[in-house]
C-alpha positions, 0 to 999 in steps of 0.5 A: 397490870392494874394501877397501883395506889401508893402512899410514900409516908412522910410526903405531901403528894399534893405539893411535891415535897418529899422527905429527902433526895431519895423520896423526892426523886422517887415521887417525881419519877413514879409520878411519870409512870402510867401504872401508879397513883400517888395518894394518901387516900386508901392506898394499896401499899404504904412505902416508908422511904427512910428507916432509922435504926435508933428511932421508931420510924416504922409502925408496929401495926401495919394497916396496909401492905408495907414496904420500907427502904433501908439505905445503910446499916453503918451504925451496926457495921461499925458498932464500936464507933456508934454507941447505942446506949440503953434507949438506942438498943430498945429502939433498935429491937423495936425496929427489928421487930417491926421489920418482921411484918413488912412485905418487902425491904428496898435498899440501894446496893447489893452490899447493903442487901447482904448487911440487912440479911446478916444483921436483921436475919431477913430472907434475901427473897424479901430484899430488893436493890434499887440503885440511886441516881443523881440530879440533872445539875451534875450533867450540865457543864458550868460556864466559865463565869460560874466556875470563876464565881465558885472558886472565888466564893469558897476561896478554892486553890488552883489545885485541890482534892475534893471530898464530901461528908455530911459530918465527921462520921467514922465511916468516912475515913476523913483523917486518913485522907487528910494525912495522905493529902498532907503528905502529897502536899495538896490542899483538901476541900471537905464539903459538908455542913456538919464539918463545921461542928464545934467540938466540946469536951468530953468528946463524943465518940462520933466526933473523934475524927473531927478532933483528929482533922483539926491538926491539919492546916491544909484542909478547907471547910466550905460548909454547906454547898448547893448542888449547882456549886458542888457541880462546879467544884467537880470541874475545878478540882484535880480529883474527887476522892472517896476514902470511906470504910463503908457506904450504903451506896456512895452518891457523891462518887456517882455525882463526880463521875456524872460531872466528868471529874477524875475519881479515886475510891476505896474498894469497900462495901457498895462502892465497887458497884458504882465505879467502872472496872478500870477505876483507880482504887485503894484499900482505905485501911492502908495509908500507903495504898491510898497515897499510891492511888491518889498520887497515881491519879494526880500524875496521869497523862492527859490521855490517860485522865481523859480515858478514866473520865470517859469510862466513869461517865459511861458507867454513870449513864447506867444509873437513872431515877426512871430506872429506880422508879421502874424497879420500885413499881415492879416491887409494888406489883410483886407485893400485891401479887403476893410474890414476896 
């Protein structure tokens, strides 16, 4: 195959700066492949690594064959909790129209692929799945001193359930997890800068879950946490819980699995594509199901816990950024060969 010249839109290839975790790792991993040149000088293909439903991130006129990555369609799947407004509706229609002229769409999971087919009426032959992977930080075992420092820094209790949310987004289902952990009498730590938002009145529909969380005294909010500190938290927590109604992928769950942390996850959308066949799972819309699963996870014998962790780590090893890059290169080559 001839060398392919690619421009990752929104990136500075000379400095290595990207436009987020996905673009950063994709650029680094693609740069290691011999069949590709990353450049903004007369590229063969332009790749947009981010697609905003309600903002014109994708140009209507395509100067070159164009590929776009759509990570998820949360606001469309849960449209009752994400009001679009007039401007949002107009931009959504514009973005939808612009999608019609792209050469290919990349997404993170088979679940998201089905959503793109459904909501944008795109042929499945035009949509390709390239799963994400995790930073190397999560593959390292933190030292005892690092664990002690993180525990003290964030005032973490001896036992707690951990979860991550960039903000109180409705798809995260945080109030349900808070209620269940309250019933079980175990502290809940919710990592994420967006969880520290101040609630003002009238309450925006997207912040309703944050209001609901404020009634619980057992929930801790450490705010933004670096990858290194978050990795250490996986070794301090009793359990990482992923209670989401919907995810486009579920990267924190994969980070937990890679770190050797016990997990319990909802069995919806993309999440079953990540966890192993024997994982402890629950229906996120049924509190009793969630409570039963989390109670089971917290009550495992040492041998049963070790088995769960081992299975999760083995499954996590099947994901890598090098694999993501190779799949992406294959899509580039197919587009240039007009196979899509």
